[in-house]
N, C-alpha and C positions, 0 to 999 in steps of 0.2 A: 685559967691558964689553958692555952691551946696546945694540943698535942702536936709535936713535929713528926710528920709521917716519915717512915723509913721503909723502903721496898727492896727486896732481894729479887733481882731479875736474872733469870737463867735462859740463855738462848744459844743457838748454834750458829757458827760462822766459819766457813772455809775448813770444815773438818774438825773444828774444835768447839768445845762447850765453854762458854763464858759464864761466870757467876759474879755479878757485881751488885753493889748497893748504891741506891740513889734516893734523893729526897722527893723527886718528882717523876711520875709516870702517868701518861695520859694517852688518849686515842690520837691526839695530834691533828694537824691540819692536812697531812698527806694521807690520802685514802689507802688503806691496807698496811699502814705502818703504825708502830707504837713509838711514841716520843718519850725519851728518857733524858732527864736533865738533873743537874746538881749532884753529880757523882760523888760518892763518899768513899774515902780510903781509910785505912787504919791510922792509928796514932803516929805522928811524926817523931815523937820522943821515944818510941819503942826501941829497946836494945836489940831484939831479935828482928832480923830483916828477912822477909819472905820473898825469894826471887821471883815467884809467879806474880805476886802483888806489885812488885817493883816494875816488872815488865808492863803490867797493865797501867800503872801510873804514867809511865813514859808514853805508852800508846795513846792514852786519853789526856795527855798533859795540856794540850791547847783546845780541847773539846769542851764546849759549854753545854751542848745539846746534841743528841744523835738519835737516829731513827732506825728501828729494827723492823724488817718485814714481819707481818703477823705470822706467816708460816714458819718463821725461824724461832719464834718464842716457844720455849718449853714450859716455863712456869714463872709467874709473878706472885710473890707473897708480900704482904705487909707484915713486918716483923718489929719486935720490940728492942732487939739487940743486934748489933752488927757483928758479922763474922768476917773472915778473911776473903778478899776478892781473889778469884783464881781462874785459870784457864787450864782445861784438860783436854786430852785427845778424845775424840768421839769415834769409837770403833764400830758402833752399831750392833755388835754381837751381844745378844742377850739383853739389849736395851728395850725397855718398854716405852718407847717414845713414838708418838704419832703426830704428824704435822697438823697444825691448826687449820680447820676448814675455812676457806675464804669464799664469801658470796660476792659474785660479780654479776651485774645485770647485763648479760650479753644476749638476751633474747631466748627463744625457745631452743632447747637442745635437740639435736637430731636423734631420732629413734631408730636404732638398728638392731 
């Protein structure tokens, strides 16, 4: 029996922190971007509706695959259980978040 992978992807975009779940995460074909596909949302039969997750569902309703710049990725975890997808404000105060270093081959840096 093959295990179905599930990833929790946390990234920042336009002053907000997104936390989503997806079945596929890879380096992708665009240099400097992480490719995310097969987004997973909570149970449709759930009685309790989370407004944050509903707004994410509508935002990603027609998206089959999207790309996140590497410097916007906060964390990617392979998880066993899905939690709620959510968006929260990023204040930056007291946050222990550092941007992901990106290597670009641009030649020798100037020494000053």
